[in-house]
mmCIF file as Biopython writes it, N, C-alpha, C and O atoms, coordinates in Angstrom:
data_model
#
loop_
_atom_site.group_PDB
_atom_site.id
_atom_site.type_symbol
_atom_site.label_atom_id
_atom_site.label_alt_id
_atom_site.label_comp_id
_atom_site.label_asym_id
_atom_site.label_entity_id
_atom_site.label_seq_id
_atom_site.pdbx_PDB_ins_code
_atom_site.Cartn_x
_atom_site.Cartn_y
_atom_site.Cartn_z
_atom_site.occupancy
_atom_site.B_iso_or_equiv
_atom_site.auth_seq_id
_atom_site.auth_asym_id
_atom_site.pdbx_PDB_model_num
ATOM 1   N N  . MET A ? 1  ? 86.635  129.419 103.887 1.0 0.0 1  A 1 
ATOM 2   C CA . MET A ? 1  ? 86.521  128.336 105.457 1.0 0.0 1  A 1 
ATOM 3   C C  . MET A ? 1  ? 86.011  127.711 105.791 1.0 0.0 1  A 1 
ATOM 4   O O  . MET A ? 1  ? 85.100  127.997 106.569 1.0 0.0 1  A 1 
ATOM 5   N N  . ARG A ? 2  ? 86.333  126.176 105.330 1.0 0.0 2  A 1 
ATOM 6   C CA . ARG A ? 2  ? 85.035  125.398 106.356 1.0 0.0 2  A 1 
ATOM 7   C C  . ARG A ? 2  ? 85.117  124.484 107.697 1.0 0.0 2  A 1 
ATOM 8   O O  . ARG A ? 2  ? 85.872  125.111 108.441 1.0 0.0 2  A 1 
ATOM 9   N N  . VAL A ? 3  ? 84.713  123.347 108.333 1.0 0.0 3  A 1 
ATOM 10  C CA . VAL A ? 3  ? 84.613  123.113 109.390 1.0 0.0 3  A 1 
ATOM 11  C C  . VAL A ? 3  ? 85.391  121.872 109.278 1.0 0.0 3  A 1 
ATOM 12  O O  . VAL A ? 3  ? 85.075  121.293 108.239 1.0 0.0 3  A 1 
ATOM 13  N N  . LEU A ? 4  ? 86.074  121.390 109.788 1.0 0.0 4  A 1 
ATOM 14  C CA . LEU A ? 4  ? 86.913  120.165 109.458 1.0 0.0 4  A 1 
ATOM 15  C C  . LEU A ? 4  ? 85.569  118.829 109.767 1.0 0.0 4  A 1 
ATOM 16  O O  . LEU A ? 4  ? 84.935  118.913 110.819 1.0 0.0 4  A 1 
ATOM 17  N N  . GLN A ? 5  ? 85.338  117.978 109.035 1.0 0.0 5  A 1 
ATOM 18  C CA . GLN A ? 5  ? 84.896  116.662 109.202 1.0 0.0 5  A 1 
ATOM 19  C C  . GLN A ? 5  ? 85.441  115.674 109.828 1.0 0.0 5  A 1 
ATOM 20  O O  . GLN A ? 5  ? 86.443  116.132 110.377 1.0 0.0 5  A 1 
ATOM 21  N N  . GLU A ? 6  ? 85.325  114.404 110.086 1.0 0.0 6  A 1 
ATOM 22  C CA . GLU A ? 6  ? 85.802  113.407 110.567 1.0 0.0 6  A 1 
ATOM 23  C C  . GLU A ? 6  ? 86.357  112.707 109.126 1.0 0.0 6  A 1 
ATOM 24  O O  . GLU A ? 6  ? 85.926  112.726 107.973 1.0 0.0 6  A 1 
ATOM 25  N N  . LYS A ? 7  ? 87.777  111.947 109.914 1.0 0.0 7  A 1 
ATOM 26  C CA . LYS A ? 7  ? 88.235  111.520 108.649 1.0 0.0 7  A 1 
ATOM 27  C C  . LYS A ? 7  ? 88.350  112.249 107.498 1.0 0.0 7  A 1 
ATOM 28  O O  . LYS A ? 7  ? 87.931  111.941 106.382 1.0 0.0 7  A 1 
ATOM 29  N N  . ASP A ? 8  ? 89.307  113.841 108.038 1.0 0.0 8  A 1 
ATOM 30  C CA . ASP A ? 8  ? 89.831  114.952 106.768 1.0 0.0 8  A 1 
ATOM 31  C C  . ASP A ? 8  ? 91.272  114.870 107.021 1.0 0.0 8  A 1 
ATOM 32  O O  . ASP A ? 8  ? 91.781  114.517 108.085 1.0 0.0 8  A 1 
ATOM 33  N N  . THR A ? 9  ? 91.764  115.153 106.169 1.0 0.0 9  A 1 
ATOM 34  C CA . THR A ? 9  ? 93.039  114.620 106.036 1.0 0.0 9  A 1 
ATOM 35  C C  . THR A ? 9  ? 93.461  116.633 106.091 1.0 0.0 9  A 1 
ATOM 36  O O  . THR A ? 9  ? 92.667  117.504 105.736 1.0 0.0 9  A 1 
ATOM 37  N N  . VAL A ? 10 ? 94.750  116.860 106.580 1.0 0.0 10 A 1 
ATOM 38  C CA . VAL A ? 10 ? 95.039  118.310 106.647 1.0 0.0 10 A 1 
ATOM 39  C C  . VAL A ? 10 ? 96.609  118.777 106.461 1.0 0.0 10 A 1 
ATOM 40  O O  . VAL A ? 10 ? 97.341  118.659 107.444 1.0 0.0 10 A 1 
ATOM 41  N N  . ILE A ? 11 ? 97.049  119.203 105.467 1.0 0.0 11 A 1 
ATOM 42  C CA . ILE A ? 11 ? 98.271  119.169 105.291 1.0 0.0 11 A 1 
ATOM 43  C C  . ILE A ? 11 ? 98.847  121.033 105.554 1.0 0.0 11 A 1 
ATOM 44  O O  . ILE A ? 11 ? 97.977  121.741 105.047 1.0 0.0 11 A 1 
ATOM 45  N N  . LEU A ? 12 ? 99.966  121.891 106.150 1.0 0.0 12 A 1 
ATOM 46  C CA . LEU A ? 12 ? 100.089 122.549 107.060 1.0 0.0 12 A 1 
ATOM 47  C C  . LEU A ? 12 ? 101.508 122.429 106.131 1.0 0.0 12 A 1 
ATOM 48  O O  . LEU A ? 12 ? 102.298 121.567 106.513 1.0 0.0 12 A 1 
ATOM 49  N N  . ASP A ? 13 ? 101.910 123.275 104.874 1.0 0.0 13 A 1 
ATOM 50  C CA . ASP A ? 13 ? 102.961 123.566 103.956 1.0 0.0 13 A 1 
ATOM 51  C C  . ASP A ? 13 ? 103.646 124.662 104.490 1.0 0.0 13 A 1 
ATOM 52  O O  . ASP A ? 13 ? 102.832 125.407 105.037 1.0 0.0 13 A 1 
ATOM 53  N N  . ALA A ? 14 ? 104.948 125.140 104.579 1.0 0.0 14 A 1 
ATOM 54  C CA . ALA A ? 14 ? 105.302 126.197 105.446 1.0 0.0 14 A 1 
ATOM 55  C C  . ALA A ? 14 ? 107.413 126.038 104.303 1.0 0.0 14 A 1 
ATOM 56  O O  . ALA A ? 14 ? 108.254 125.141 104.251 1.0 0.0 14 A 1 
ATOM 57  N N  . ALA A ? 15 ? 107.320 127.458 103.672 1.0 0.0 15 A 1 
ATOM 58  C CA . ALA A ? 15 ? 108.778 127.323 103.379 1.0 0.0 15 A 1 
ATOM 59  C C  . ALA A ? 15 ? 109.602 128.225 103.946 1.0 0.0 15 A 1 
ATOM 60  O O  . ALA A ? 15 ? 109.922 129.147 103.195 1.0 0.0 15 A 1 
ATOM 61  N N  . PRO A ? 16 ? 109.979 128.244 104.873 1.0 0.0 16 A 1 
ATOM 62  C CA . PRO A ? 16 ? 110.975 129.154 106.070 1.0 0.0 16 A 1 
ATOM 63  C C  . PRO A ? 16 ? 112.525 129.477 105.353 1.0 0.0 16 A 1 
ATOM 64  O O  . PRO A ? 16 ? 113.266 128.673 104.787 1.0 0.0 16 A 1 
ATOM 65  N N  . ILE A ? 17 ? 112.719 130.882 105.582 1.0 0.0 17 A 1 
ATOM 66  C CA . ILE A ? 17 ? 114.079 130.886 105.035 1.0 0.0 17 A 1 
ATOM 67  C C  . ILE A ? 17 ? 115.008 130.977 106.528 1.0 0.0 17 A 1 
ATOM 68  O O  . ILE A ? 17 ? 114.860 131.835 107.398 1.0 0.0 17 A 1 
ATOM 69  N N  . PHE A ? 18 ? 115.786 130.077 106.538 1.0 0.0 18 A 1 
ATOM 70  C CA . PHE A ? 18 ? 117.035 129.716 107.850 1.0 0.0 18 A 1 
ATOM 71  C C  . PHE A ? 18 ? 118.180 129.659 107.461 1.0 0.0 18 A 1 
ATOM 72  O O  . PHE A ? 18 ? 118.625 128.585 107.058 1.0 0.0 18 A 1 
ATOM 73  N N  . ASN A ? 19 ? 119.070 130.979 107.485 1.0 0.0 19 A 1 
ATOM 74  C CA . ASN A ? 19 ? 119.907 131.281 107.754 1.0 0.0 19 A 1 
ATOM 75  C C  . ASN A ? 19 ? 120.470 130.996 105.560 1.0 0.0 19 A 1 
ATOM 76  O O  . ASN A ? 19 ? 121.156 130.324 104.789 1.0 0.0 19 A 1 
ATOM 77  N N  . GLY A ? 20 ? 119.954 131.591 105.615 1.0 0.0 20 A 1 
ATOM 78  C CA . GLY A ? 20 ? 119.968 132.322 103.927 1.0 0.0 20 A 1 
ATOM 79  C C  . GLY A ? 20 ? 119.709 131.305 103.401 1.0 0.0 20 A 1 
ATOM 80  O O  . GLY A ? 20 ? 120.090 131.220 102.233 1.0 0.0 20 A 1 
ATOM 81  N N  . TYR A ? 21 ? 118.896 129.986 104.052 1.0 0.0 21 A 1 
ATOM 82  C CA . TYR A ? 21 ? 118.744 128.586 103.135 1.0 0.0 21 A 1 
ATOM 83  C C  . TYR A ? 21 ? 117.000 128.772 102.849 1.0 0.0 21 A 1 
ATOM 84  O O  . TYR A ? 21 ? 116.628 129.845 103.324 1.0 0.0 21 A 1 
ATOM 85  N N  . THR A ? 22 ? 116.282 128.277 102.435 1.0 0.0 22 A 1 
ATOM 86  C CA . THR A ? 22 ? 114.757 127.907 101.807 1.0 0.0 22 A 1 
ATOM 87  C C  . THR A ? 22 ? 114.560 126.770 102.413 1.0 0.0 22 A 1 
ATOM 88  O O  . THR A ? 22 ? 115.155 125.752 102.060 1.0 0.0 22 A 1 
ATOM 89  N N  . VAL A ? 23 ? 113.511 126.804 103.621 1.0 0.0 23 A 1 
ATOM 90  C CA . VAL A ? 23 ? 113.580 125.040 103.885 1.0 0.0 23 A 1 
ATOM 91  C C  . VAL A ? 23 ? 112.115 125.045 103.806 1.0 0.0 23 A 1 
ATOM 92  O O  . VAL A ? 23 ? 111.336 125.810 104.375 1.0 0.0 23 A 1 
ATOM 93  N N  . ASP A ? 24 ? 111.841 123.982 102.937 1.0 0.0 24 A 1 
ATOM 94  C CA . ASP A ? 24 ? 110.259 123.454 102.282 1.0 0.0 24 A 1 
ATOM 95  C C  . ASP A ? 24 ? 109.955 122.374 104.167 1.0 0.0 24 A 1 
ATOM 96  O O  . ASP A ? 24 ? 110.307 121.225 104.432 1.0 0.0 24 A 1 
ATOM 97  N N  . THR A ? 25 ? 109.674 122.757 104.501 1.0 0.0 25 A 1 
ATOM 98  C CA . THR A ? 25 ? 108.558 121.423 105.876 1.0 0.0 25 A 1 
ATOM 99  C C  . THR A ? 25 ? 107.405 121.493 105.518 1.0 0.0 25 A 1 
ATOM 100 O O  . THR A ? 25 ? 106.944 122.495 104.971 1.0 0.0 25 A 1 
ATOM 101 N N  . SER A ? 26 ? 106.744 120.438 105.764 1.0 0.0 26 A 1 
ATOM 102 C CA . SER A ? 26 ? 104.795 120.402 105.579 1.0 0.0 26 A 1 
ATOM 103 C C  . SER A ? 26 ? 104.537 119.102 106.727 1.0 0.0 26 A 1 
ATOM 104 O O  . SER A ? 26 ? 105.331 118.165 106.813 1.0 0.0 26 A 1 
ATOM 105 N N  . HIS A ? 27 ? 103.483 119.201 107.452 1.0 0.0 27 A 1 
ATOM 106 C CA . HIS A ? 27 ? 103.182 118.023 108.362 1.0 0.0 27 A 1 
ATOM 107 C C  . HIS A ? 27 ? 101.658 118.055 108.561 1.0 0.0 27 A 1 
ATOM 108 O O  . HIS A ? 27 ? 100.830 118.886 108.933 1.0 0.0 27 A 1 
ATOM 109 N N  . ALA A ? 28 ? 101.660 116.241 107.973 1.0 0.0 28 A 1 
ATOM 110 C CA . ALA A ? 28 ? 99.885  116.221 108.136 1.0 0.0 28 A 1 
ATOM 111 C C  . ALA A ? 28 ? 99.340  115.472 109.152 1.0 0.0 28 A 1 
ATOM 112 O O  . ALA A ? 28 ? 100.060 115.036 110.050 1.0 0.0 28 A 1 
ATOM 113 N N  . PHE A ? 29 ? 98.560  115.338 109.131 1.0 0.0 29 A 1 
ATOM 114 C CA . PHE A ? 29 ? 97.480  115.149 110.130 1.0 0.0 29 A 1 
ATOM 115 C C  . PHE A ? 29 ? 95.655  114.352 109.539 1.0 0.0 29 A 1 
ATOM 116 O O  . PHE A ? 29 ? 94.909  114.443 108.565 1.0 0.0 29 A 1 
ATOM 117 N N  . ASN A ? 30 ? 95.688  113.778 110.584 1.0 0.0 30 A 1 
ATOM 118 C CA . ASN A ? 30 ? 93.925  113.311 110.007 1.0 0.0 30 A 1 
ATOM 119 C C  . ASN A ? 30 ? 93.164  114.035 111.219 1.0 0.0 30 A 1 
ATOM 120 O O  . ASN A ? 30 ? 93.546  114.225 112.374 1.0 0.0 30 A 1 
ATOM 121 N N  . PHE A ? 31 ? 92.255  114.295 110.736 1.0 0.0 31 A 1 
ATOM 122 C CA . PHE A ? 31 ? 91.086  114.729 112.183 1.0 0.0 31 A 1 
ATOM 123 C C  . PHE A ? 31 ? 90.054  113.631 112.154 1.0 0.0 31 A 1 
ATOM 124 O O  . PHE A ? 31 ? 89.145  113.625 111.323 1.0 0.0 31 A 1 
ATOM 125 N N  . GLY A ? 32 ? 90.233  112.556 113.218 1.0 0.0 32 A 1 
ATOM 126 C CA . GLY A ? 32 ? 89.841  111.433 113.686 1.0 0.0 32 A 1 
ATOM 127 C C  . GLY A ? 32 ? 90.452  109.944 113.254 1.0 0.0 32 A 1 
ATOM 128 O O  . GLY A ? 32 ? 91.678  109.842 113.287 1.0 0.0 32 A 1 
ATOM 129 N N  . LYS A ? 33 ? 89.826  109.018 112.933 1.0 0.0 33 A 1 
ATOM 130 C CA . LYS A ? 33 ? 90.971  107.879 112.496 1.0 0.0 33 A 1 
ATOM 131 C C  . LYS A ? 33 ? 90.246  107.466 111.144 1.0 0.0 33 A 1 
ATOM 132 O O  . LYS A ? 33 ? 89.052  107.362 110.864 1.0 0.0 33 A 1 
ATOM 133 N N  . SER A ? 34 ? 91.480  107.255 110.363 1.0 0.0 34 A 1 
ATOM 134 C CA . SER A ? 34 ? 91.379  106.593 108.728 1.0 0.0 34 A 1 
ATOM 135 C C  . SER A ? 34 ? 92.425  105.593 108.502 1.0 0.0 34 A 1 
ATOM 136 O O  . SER A ? 34 ? 93.566  105.991 108.270 1.0 0.0 34 A 1 
ATOM 137 N N  . ALA A ? 35 ? 92.152  104.270 108.546 1.0 0.0 35 A 1 
ATOM 138 C CA . ALA A ? 35 ? 93.213  103.671 107.918 1.0 0.0 35 A 1 
ATOM 139 C C  . ALA A ? 35 ? 94.050  103.544 106.836 1.0 0.0 35 A 1 
ATOM 140 O O  . ALA A ? 35 ? 94.983  102.745 106.751 1.0 0.0 35 A 1 
ATOM 141 N N  . ALA A ? 36 ? 93.626  104.519 105.828 1.0 0.0 36 A 1 
ATOM 142 C CA . ALA A ? 36 ? 94.600  104.811 104.581 1.0 0.0 36 A 1 
ATOM 143 C C  . ALA A ? 36 ? 95.561  105.923 105.147 1.0 0.0 36 A 1 
ATOM 144 O O  . ALA A ? 36 ? 96.709  105.607 104.837 1.0 0.0 36 A 1 
ATOM 145 N N  . PHE A ? 37 ? 95.545  106.747 105.644 1.0 0.0 37 A 1 
ATOM 146 C CA . PHE A ? 37 ? 96.078  107.986 106.482 1.0 0.0 37 A 1 
ATOM 147 C C  . PHE A ? 37 ? 97.095  107.267 107.251 1.0 0.0 37 A 1 
ATOM 148 O O  . PHE A ? 37 ? 98.276  107.572 107.082 1.0 0.0 37 A 1 
ATOM 149 N N  . ASP A ? 38 ? 96.762  106.326 108.097 1.0 0.0 38 A 1 
ATOM 150 C CA . ASP A ? 38 ? 97.415  106.019 108.919 1.0 0.0 38 A 1 
ATOM 151 C C  . ASP A ? 38 ? 98.252  104.950 108.427 1.0 0.0 38 A 1 
ATOM 152 O O  . ASP A ? 38 ? 99.180  104.588 109.151 1.0 0.0 38 A 1 
ATOM 153 N N  . ARG A ? 39 ? 98.038  104.279 107.095 1.0 0.0 39 A 1 
ATOM 154 C CA . ARG A ? 39 ? 98.809  103.411 106.952 1.0 0.0 39 A 1 
ATOM 155 C C  . ARG A ? 39 ? 100.261 104.009 105.678 1.0 0.0 39 A 1 
ATOM 156 O O  . ARG A ? 39 ? 101.321 103.468 105.365 1.0 0.0 39 A 1 
ATOM 157 N N  . ILE A ? 40 ? 99.540  105.475 105.194 1.0 0.0 40 A 1 
ATOM 158 C CA . ILE A ? 40 ? 100.603 106.087 104.693 1.0 0.0 40 A 1 
ATOM 159 C C  . ILE A ? 40 ? 101.185 106.459 105.742 1.0 0.0 40 A 1 
ATOM 160 O O  . ILE A ? 40 ? 102.231 105.840 105.936 1.0 0.0 40 A 1 
ATOM 161 N N  . ASP A ? 41 ? 100.891 107.360 106.642 1.0 0.0 41 A 1 
ATOM 162 C CA . ASP A ? 41 ? 101.716 107.963 107.865 1.0 0.0 41 A 1 
ATOM 163 C C  . ASP A ? 41 ? 102.943 107.057 108.114 1.0 0.0 41 A 1 
ATOM 164 O O  . ASP A ? 41 ? 104.117 107.424 108.072 1.0 0.0 41 A 1 
ATOM 165 N N  . ARG A ? 42 ? 102.466 105.765 108.392 1.0 0.0 42 A 1 
ATOM 166 C CA . ARG A ? 42 ? 103.765 104.537 108.331 1.0 0.0 42 A 1 
ATOM 167 C C  . ARG A ? 42 ? 104.799 104.282 107.263 1.0 0.0 42 A 1 
ATOM 168 O O  . ARG A ? 42 ? 105.870 103.847 107.685 1.0 0.0 42 A 1 
ATOM 169 N N  . GLU A ? 43 ? 104.702 104.446 106.101 1.0 0.0 43 A 1 
ATOM 170 C CA . GLU A ? 43 ? 105.575 104.581 105.527 1.0 0.0 43 A 1 
ATOM 171 C C  . GLU A ? 43 ? 106.337 105.844 104.959 1.0 0.0 43 A 1 
ATOM 172 O O  . GLU A ? 43 ? 107.233 105.807 104.116 1.0 0.0 43 A 1 
ATOM 173 N N  . LEU A ? 44 ? 105.851 106.901 105.537 1.0 0.0 44 A 1 
ATOM 174 C CA . LEU A ? 44 ? 107.232 107.802 105.540 1.0 0.0 44 A 1 
ATOM 175 C C  . LEU A ? 44 ? 107.887 107.942 106.007 1.0 0.0 44 A 1 
ATOM 176 O O  . LEU A ? 44 ? 108.580 108.959 106.025 1.0 0.0 44 A 1 
ATOM 177 N N  . PRO A ? 45 ? 107.989 107.078 106.567 1.0 0.0 45 A 1 
ATOM 178 C CA . PRO A ? 45 ? 109.687 106.962 107.205 1.0 0.0 45 A 1 
ATOM 179 C C  . PRO A ? 45 ? 110.663 106.695 106.247 1.0 0.0 45 A 1 
ATOM 180 O O  . PRO A ? 45 ? 111.685 107.331 105.990 1.0 0.0 45 A 1 
ATOM 181 N N  . VAL A ? 46 ? 110.243 105.722 105.777 1.0 0.0 46 A 1 
ATOM 182 C CA . VAL A ? 46 ? 110.773 105.035 104.436 1.0 0.0 46 A 1 
ATOM 183 C C  . VAL A ? 46 ? 111.191 105.705 103.487 1.0 0.0 46 A 1 
ATOM 184 O O  . VAL A ? 46 ? 112.267 105.759 102.891 1.0 0.0 46 A 1 
ATOM 185 N N  . LEU A ? 47 ? 110.261 106.198 103.404 1.0 0.0 47 A 1 
ATOM 186 C CA . LEU A ? 47 ? 110.705 107.599 101.885 1.0 0.0 47 A 1 
ATOM 187 C C  . LEU A ? 47 ? 111.500 108.936 102.602 1.0 0.0 47 A 1 
ATOM 188 O O  . LEU A ? 47 ? 111.914 109.822 101.854 1.0 0.0 47 A 1 
ATOM 189 N N  . ARG A ? 48 ? 111.676 109.033 103.933 1.0 0.0 48 A 1 
ATOM 190 C CA . ARG A ? 48 ? 112.494 110.203 104.247 1.0 0.0 48 A 1 
ATOM 191 C C  . ARG A ? 48 ? 113.870 109.704 104.184 1.0 0.0 48 A 1 
ATOM 192 O O  . ARG A ? 48 ? 114.867 110.279 103.746 1.0 0.0 48 A 1 
ATOM 193 N N  . ASP A ? 49 ? 113.730 108.274 104.811 1.0 0.0 49 A 1 
ATOM 194 C CA . ASP A ? 49 ? 115.632 107.498 104.234 1.0 0.0 49 A 1 
ATOM 195 C C  . ASP A ? 49 ? 116.143 107.754 103.255 1.0 0.0 49 A 1 
ATOM 196 O O  . ASP A ? 49 ? 117.235 108.275 103.027 1.0 0.0 49 A 1 
ATOM 197 N N  . LEU A ? 50 ? 115.116 107.281 102.410 1.0 0.0 50 A 1 
ATOM 198 C CA . LEU A ? 50 ? 115.450 107.381 100.616 1.0 0.0 50 A 1 
ATOM 199 C C  . LEU A ? 50 ? 115.680 108.491 100.468 1.0 0.0 50 A 1 
ATOM 200 O O  . LEU A ? 50 ? 116.844 108.415 100.077 1.0 0.0 50 A 1 
ATOM 201 N N  . ILE A ? 51 ? 115.405 109.676 100.487 1.0 0.0 51 A 1 
ATOM 202 C CA . ILE A ? 51 ? 114.904 111.020 100.797 1.0 0.0 51 A 1 
ATOM 203 C C  . ILE A ? 51 ? 116.704 111.431 100.712 1.0 0.0 51 A 1 
ATOM 204 O O  . ILE A ? 51 ? 117.478 111.523 99.759  1.0 0.0 51 A 1 
ATOM 205 N N  . SER A ? 52 ? 116.877 111.616 102.254 1.0 0.0 52 A 1 
ATOM 206 C CA . SER A ? 52 ? 117.936 111.999 102.861 1.0 0.0 52 A 1 
ATOM 207 C C  . SER A ? 52 ? 119.281 111.305 102.193 1.0 0.0 52 A 1 
ATOM 208 O O  . SER A ? 52 ? 120.281 112.019 102.258 1.0 0.0 52 A 1 
ATOM 209 N N  . ARG A ? 53 ? 119.481 109.780 101.446 1.0 0.0 53 A 1 
ATOM 210 C CA . ARG A ? 53 ? 120.295 109.673 101.188 1.0 0.0 53 A 1 
ATOM 211 C C  . ARG A ? 53 ? 120.790 110.025 100.019 1.0 0.0 53 A 1 
ATOM 212 O O  . ARG A ? 53 ? 121.947 110.405 99.842  1.0 0.0 53 A 1 
ATOM 213 N N  . TRP A ? 54 ? 119.663 109.878 98.903  1.0 0.0 54 A 1 
ATOM 214 C CA . TRP A ? 54 ? 120.372 110.355 97.436  1.0 0.0 54 A 1 
ATOM 215 C C  . TRP A ? 54 ? 120.504 111.940 97.356  1.0 0.0 54 A 1 
ATOM 216 O O  . TRP A ? 54 ? 120.989 112.466 96.353  1.0 0.0 54 A 1 
ATOM 217 N N  . VAL A ? 55 ? 119.981 112.813 98.632  1.0 0.0 55 A 1 
ATOM 218 C CA . VAL A ? 55 ? 120.750 114.196 98.829  1.0 0.0 55 A 1 
ATOM 219 C C  . VAL A ? 55 ? 121.642 114.311 99.237  1.0 0.0 55 A 1 
ATOM 220 O O  . VAL A ? 55 ? 122.417 115.246 99.035  1.0 0.0 55 A 1 
ATOM 221 N N  . ASN A ? 56 ? 121.866 112.972 100.251 1.0 0.0 56 A 1 
ATOM 222 C CA . ASN A ? 56 ? 123.850 112.780 100.635 1.0 0.0 56 A 1 
ATOM 223 C C  . ASN A ? 56 ? 124.481 112.532 99.364  1.0 0.0 56 A 1 
ATOM 224 O O  . ASN A ? 56 ? 125.495 113.192 99.138  1.0 0.0 56 A 1 
ATOM 225 N N  . ASP A ? 57 ? 124.105 111.749 98.524  1.0 0.0 57 A 1 
ATOM 226 C CA . ASP A ? 57 ? 124.435 111.261 97.390  1.0 0.0 57 A 1 
ATOM 227 C C  . ASP A ? 57 ? 124.326 112.402 96.599  1.0 0.0 57 A 1 
ATOM 228 O O  . ASP A ? 57 ? 124.617 112.148 95.430  1.0 0.0 57 A 1 
ATOM 229 N N  . GLY A ? 58 ? 124.121 113.171 96.727  1.0 0.0 58 A 1 
ATOM 230 C CA . GLY A ? 58 ? 124.403 114.223 95.571  1.0 0.0 58 A 1 
ATOM 231 C C  . GLY A ? 58 ? 123.139 114.265 94.344  1.0 0.0 58 A 1 
ATOM 232 O O  . GLY A ? 58 ? 123.103 114.931 93.309  1.0 0.0 58 A 1 
ATOM 233 N N  . LYS A ? 59 ? 122.487 113.624 94.708  1.0 0.0 59 A 1 
ATOM 234 C CA . LYS A ? 59 ? 121.458 113.062 93.028  1.0 0.0 59 A 1 
ATOM 235 C C  . LYS A ? 59 ? 120.729 114.685 93.245  1.0 0.0 59 A 1 
ATOM 236 O O  . LYS A ? 59 ? 120.628 115.459 94.197  1.0 0.0 59 A 1 
ATOM 237 N N  . MET A ? 60 ? 120.226 114.696 91.529  1.0 0.0 60 A 1 
ATOM 238 C CA . MET A ? 60 ? 119.566 115.824 91.485  1.0 0.0 60 A 1 
ATOM 239 C C  . MET A ? 60 ? 118.154 115.589 91.220  1.0 0.0 60 A 1 
ATOM 240 O O  . MET A ? 60 ? 117.883 114.482 90.754  1.0 0.0 60 A 1 
ATOM 241 N N  . PHE A ? 61 ? 117.488 116.159 91.360  1.0 0.0 61 A 1 
ATOM 242 C CA . PHE A ? 61 ? 115.669 115.636 91.269  1.0 0.0 61 A 1 
ATOM 243 C C  . PHE A ? 61 ? 115.193 115.183 90.508  1.0 0.0 61 A 1 
ATOM 244 O O  . PHE A ? 61 ? 114.137 114.592 90.735  1.0 0.0 61 A 1 
ATOM 245 N N  . GLN A ? 62 ? 115.922 115.253 88.779  1.0 0.0 62 A 1 
ATOM 246 C CA . GLN A ? 62 ? 115.517 114.138 87.927  1.0 0.0 62 A 1 
ATOM 247 C C  . GLN A ? 62 ? 116.402 112.922 87.912  1.0 0.0 62 A 1 
ATOM 248 O O  . GLN A ? 62 ? 116.259 111.898 87.244  1.0 0.0 62 A 1 
ATOM 249 N N  . GLN A ? 63 ? 117.169 113.174 88.614  1.0 0.0 63 A 1 
ATOM 250 C CA . GLN A ? 63 ? 117.736 111.143 88.971  1.0 0.0 63 A 1 
ATOM 251 C C  . GLN A ? 63 ? 116.921 110.251 89.685  1.0 0.0 63 A 1 
ATOM 252 O O  . GLN A ? 63 ? 117.052 109.028 89.705  1.0 0.0 63 A 1 
ATOM 253 N N  . VAL A ? 64 ? 116.087 110.908 90.261  1.0 0.0 64 A 1 
ATOM 254 C CA . VAL A ? 64 ? 115.212 110.292 91.823  1.0 0.0 64 A 1 
ATOM 255 C C  . VAL A ? 64 ? 114.466 109.543 90.508  1.0 0.0 64 A 1 
ATOM 256 O O  . VAL A ? 64 ? 114.159 109.940 89.384  1.0 0.0 64 A 1 
ATOM 257 N N  . GLU A ? 65 ? 114.319 108.139 91.286  1.0 0.0 65 A 1 
ATOM 258 C CA . GLU A ? 65 ? 113.303 107.573 90.657  1.0 0.0 65 A 1 
ATOM 259 C C  . GLU A ? 65 ? 112.888 106.672 91.437  1.0 0.0 65 A 1 
ATOM 260 O O  . GLU A ? 65 ? 113.655 105.924 92.043  1.0 0.0 65 A 1 
ATOM 261 N N  . PHE A ? 66 ? 111.062 106.604 91.561  1.0 0.0 66 A 1 
ATOM 262 C CA . PHE A ? 66 ? 110.552 105.185 92.689  1.0 0.0 66 A 1 
ATOM 263 C C  . PHE A ? 66 ? 110.038 104.327 91.587  1.0 0.0 66 A 1 
ATOM 264 O O  . PHE A ? 66 ? 109.567 103.218 91.837  1.0 0.0 66 A 1 
#
């Protein structure tokens, strides 16, 4: 175990089972201020939207291109 330092990024990742389905979920946050983390965090909604569209279109992981 170590103590968080200023600008450390923390990712909490879990895969609970909900109604018989595995749900992969995660949350990231930064301990203190970080311009790089803030920039990436602003871009996440765009990626989430893309992933939702791919899933709704029935794409498999192998078909996803960035």
